[in-house]
C-alpha positions in Angstrom: 11.3 7.8 -19.4 13.0 4.3 -18.9 13.9 5.2 -15.3 10.2 6.1 -14.5 9.0 2.9 -16.1 11.6 0.9 -14.0 10.4 2.5 -10.8 6.7 1.9 -11.7 7.6 -1.8 -12.2 9.8 -2.3 -9.2 8.8 0.1 -6.4 6.0 -0.5 -3.9 3.3 1.8 -5.3 0.7 3.3 -2.9 -1.5 6.3 -2.6 -4.2 7.5 -0.1 -7.6 8.8 -1.2 -10.3 10.7 0.7 -14.1 11.1 0.4 -14.3 13.7 -2.5 -16.8 16.0 -0.7 -14.7 16.0 2.5 -11.6 16.6 0.5 -13.1 19.7 -1.1 -14.2 21.1 2.3 -10.7 20.5 3.6 -9.1 22.2 0.5 -11.5 25.1 0.9 -10.7 25.6 4.6 -7.0 25.2 4.3 -6.2 26.9 1.0 -8.9 29.6 0.8 -9.2 30.5 4.5 -5.7 29.9 5.9 -2.8 29.8 3.3 -2.0 33.3 2.2 -0.6 32.5 -1.2 -3.8 30.6 -2.2 -6.1 33.2 -0.6 -4.4 35.8 -2.8 -4.2 33.8 -6.0 -7.4 31.9 -6.0 -9.4 34.0 -3.6 -9.0 37.1 -5.7 -9.8 35.2 -8.8 -13.0 33.8 -7.3 -14.0 37.2 -5.9 -13.6 38.8 -9.4 -15.8 36.1 -11.0 -18.6 36.0 -8.5 -18.8 39.3 -6.6 -20.1 42.7 -7.4 -17.4 44.1 -5.2 -14.3 41.9 -5.7 -12.2 44.2 -3.5 -14.0 43.0 -0.5 -11.8 41.8 2.4 -14.3 39.1 3.3 -13.2 35.5 2.8 -14.4 33.5 -0.2 -17.5 31.6 0.8 -17.9 27.9 0.3 -20.7 28.6 -2.1 -18.4 30.8 -4.2 -15.7 28.1 -4.1 -18.2 25.4 -5.3 -19.4 27.7 -8.1 -15.7 28.1 -9.1 -15.3 24.3 -9.1 -18.4 23.8 -11.2 -17.3 26.4 -13.8 -13.7 25.0 -14.0 -12.3 22.4 -16.3 -11.1 19.5 -14.3 -7.8 19.4 -16.3 -7.0 23.0 -15.3 -7.9 22.7 -11.6 -5.3 23.0 -8.9 -4.2 19.7 -7.5 -5.9 20.3 -4.2 -9.3 20.1 -5.8 -8.7 18.4 -9.1 -10.4 15.0 -9.1 -8.1 12.6 -7.5 -8.2 10.0 -10.2 -6.6 12.5 -12.5 -3.7 13.0 -10.1 -2.9 9.4 -9.1 -4.0 7.8 -12.4 -5.2 4.4 -10.9 -6.2 3.2 -14.3 -2.6 3.7 -15.5 -0.5 3.0 -12.4 -0.9 -0.5 -10.9 -0.9 0.4 -7.2 0.1 -2.2 -4.6 -2.1 -0.4 -2.1 -4.7 2.3 -2.1 -5.4 3.6 1.4 -8.2 5.7 2.8 -7.5 9.0 4.6 -10.3 8.1 6.9 -8.1 5.4 8.4 -4.8 7.0 7.6 -2.9 6.1 10.7 -3.6 2.4 10.6 -3.1 2.1 6.8 0.0 4.3 6.8 1.5 2.0 9.5 0.6 -1.0 7.3 2.5 0.5 4.4 5.5 1.3 6.6 5.5 -2.2 8.1 5.0 -3.8 4.6 8.1 -2.0 3.5 10.1 -2.9 6.6 10.4 0.7 7.7 11.8 1.3 11.2 9.4 4.2 11.9 5.7 4.5 12.7 3.2 7.1 11.4 3.5 10.1 13.8 0.6 11.3 15.9 -1.3 14.4 14.8 0.1 17.7 15.7 -1.7 19.4 18.6 -2.7 22.4 16.4 -4.4 20.2 13.8 -8.1 20.8 13.4 -9.6 18.0 11.3 -12.6 18.5 9.0 -15.5 17.0 10.9 -18.6 15.3 9.4 -20.7 18.0 11.0 -18.8 20.8 9.3 -19.1 18.9 5.9 -22.8 18.4 6.4 -23.4 22.0 7.3 -21.4 23.4 4.3 -23.1 21.1 1.8 -26.5 21.7 3.5 -26.1 25.4 2.7 -26.0 24.6 -1.0 -29.0 23.7 -3.1 -29.6 20.0 -3.9 -29.0 20.6 -7.6 -25.6 22.2 -6.9 -24.5 19.2 -4.8 -25.7 16.8 -7.5 -23.7 18.7 -10.1 -20.6 18.6 -7.9 -21.0 14.9 -7.3 -21.3 14.4 -11.0 -18.1 16.3 -11.6 -16.3 14.0 -9.2 -18.2 10.8 -10.1 -15.1 8.9 -11.1 -13.5 9.4 -7.6 -16.7 8.2 -6.0 -16.9 5.0 -8.1 -13.2 4.2 -8.3 -12.5 4.5 -4.6 -15.8 3.3 -3.2 -17.2 6.4 -1.6 -20.9 7.1 -1.2 -22.0 10.4 -2.8 -25.1 10.4 -0.5 -23.1 10.3 2.7 -23.5 14.1 3.2 
């Protein structure tokens, strides 16, 4: 405990945040459509809860994923979709810098320069397929307005603490 407290006092403390709704789409795409361990663990759980035929080989839909989020306690969520304020604890940790994923390259380079690092943030890998605004709008557009409102309410602290607009999508 004393070592952790010393580090929190003396180290340069930073974190990066992301628009909560975009972050959820990214987590859905990556963890439930691409990463096999997550597809097995969470995909099967979601299918059991929300499908008549849970043995189906079809991927979990975004609607099913959102239902799962709405039915889950935030304290028991996986870190990829748990509200970010519960992970980085901005009310407890006094950060020197909170950057936005939307401007990651510039802000990461600022952090590196600020800490006299001799490296720059690397360019994106050629295989990387970012989550686009169009994709986010399409997925949230497929949900009912009440469902989106409930999701925004569940992540309201992330919107307010980090200055994101819940009506952007």
